[in-house]
C-alpha positions, 0 to 999 in steps of 0.5 A: 499500500505505500507504493505510489502505483498502488495509491494512485490506483486506489485514488483513481477509483474514487468517484467522489474525485474522478472528474465528471463522475463526482456529479453524475446522477448514476455514481451511486451505481457505477464505478471507475476502473483505472486500468481500462482508462489507463489502457484506452486512454493512457491515464488513470484518471481517464476522461469520462465523458469520452470515455467508451465504457462510460458511455456504454454504462450510461446507455445501460442505465438510461435504458434501465431507469426509463424502463422501469417507469412502467409498473410491469417492468419494474416489477419484473426487475424486482423479481430478478433482484429477489431471486439473486437474493435467494441464490 
């Protein structure tokens, strides 16, 4: 834990200080991967609005939250979540 690389990875994994993430509405449901950021953008911090992983996750969250506006869809998703808890 004392190595600079380890600290850098841990710090850049924190959404509260990740540029573009700290104000995102989906922050409670998301996470950041500094390894993906480094590989795709050359920095542990990355540029979230230009990050393909972020765009995919935001698209999924948009569809999911739009879908649960319908009571039938919400019921199905809750049943799936409850089934996961039982396993």
